[in-house]
C-alpha positions in Angstrom: 17.6 -6.0 5.2 13.9 -6.2 4.6 12.5 -7.5 1.4 8.9 -6.5 0.4 6.8 -8.1 -2.2 3.5 -6.5 -3.3 0.6 -8.5 -4.7 -3.2 -8.5 -5.2 -3.6 -5.9 -7.9 -5.9 -6.3 -10.9 -8.6 -4.8 -13.0 -11.8 -3.7 -11.2 -14.8 -1.5 -12.1 -15.3 1.8 -10.5 -17.0 1.4 -7.1 -15.4 -2.0 -6.6 -12.9 -3.2 -4.1 -9.5 -4.8 -4.0 -7.1 -5.9 -1.2 -3.4 -5.6 -1.8 -0.8 -7.5 0.2 2.7 -6.6 1.1 4.7 -9.6 2.3 7.9 -9.0 4.2 11.0 -11.1 4.8 14.3 -10.3 6.3 14.6 -8.3 9.5 12.0 -8.5 12.2 8.7 -7.5 10.5 6.9 -6.5 13.7 9.6 -3.9 14.6 8.9 -1.4 11.8 6.2 0.7 10.2 5.0 0.1 6.7 3.7 2.6 4.1 1.9 2.3 0.9 2.6 4.5 -2.1 1.4 4.6 -5.7 2.5 5.9 -9.1 0.1 6.7 -11.9 1.3 6.9 -15.5 3.1 10.2 -16.1 2.9 11.2 -12.4 5.2 11.1 -9.5 5.0 8.5 -6.9 2.7 9.6 -4.0 2.0 8.5 -0.5 -1.2 6.6 0.2 -1.0 5.6 3.8 1.0 4.0 6.5 0.7 1.9 9.7 3.0 1.8 12.7 4.8 -1.3 13.9 2.0 -2.4 16.3 -0.9 -1.5 14.1 -2.3 1.0 16.6 -1.6 4.1 14.5 -2.4 4.8 10.8 -2.3 7.8 8.6 -3.8 8.3 5.1 -3.6 10.7 2.2 -6.6 12.9 1.9 -7.5 11.4 -1.4 -8.0 7.9 0.0 -9.2 8.6 3.6 -12.5 6.9 4.3 -12.1 4.5 1.3 -8.8 2.7 2.0 -7.8 0.9 5.2 -4.4 -0.4 6.1 -4.0 -3.4 8.5 -1.2 -5.7 9.4 -0.8 -9.3 10.6 2.6 -9.6 12.2 2.2 -13.3 12.5 2.1 -13.6 8.7 4.6 -10.8 8.1 2.1 -9.1 5.9 0.5 -5.7 5.6 -2.8 -5.2 3.7 -4.3 -2.3 1.9 -8.1 -2.7 1.6 -9.4 -0.4 -1.1 -13.1 0.3 -1.4 -15.2 2.6 -3.6 -12.4 2.6 -6.2 -12.2 5.4 -8.7 -10.5 5.6 -12.1 -8.0 8.0 -10.6 -6.9 5.3 -8.2 -5.3 3.5 -11.2 -1.6 3.2 -10.5 1.2 0.8 -9.6 1.1 0.4 -5.8 4.2 -0.1 -3.7 5.0 -0.7 -0.1 8.0 0.5 1.8 9.3 0.2 5.4 8.3 3.7 6.6 5.6 5.7 8.4 6.7 8.9 6.6 5.2 10.4 3.4 8.4 9.7 1.4 10.8 6.9 1.0 14.3 7.2 -0.5 15.3 3.5 -0.4 14.8 0.8 -2.9 11.4 -0.1 -4.3 9.9 -3.5 -5.1 8.2 -4.4 -8.4 4.8 -3.1 -7.2 1.4 -4.4 -8.2 -0.8 -2.8 -10.9 -4.3 -1.6 -10.0 -6.6 -0.6 -12.9 -10.0 0.9 -12.2 -12.3 1.1 -15.2 -15.1 3.7 -15.5 
């Protein structure tokens, strides 16, 4: 069973950048897709983007397309979420999950908090 640990969150001003990491252990990392999700206070968790097992395909939510980029390093068992041009509405706890789909019904990790100040 795969175990995912998110890190890299923090406080940043609007317009700034952050890079989140999702480190995996357990089953063969390079054999599965990875998705990023986020949950803002008082809101439901939402899909941010995903990358396939080889890194050749990506998909993004409309709200982050052009600002966020997902990449992976299978040698390091890690997937990254590069977030540029951050906005206050990007403030949320960010999670990763082993899926390419827009929803995930399995367990979640502890996530990493991203706070964007205006």
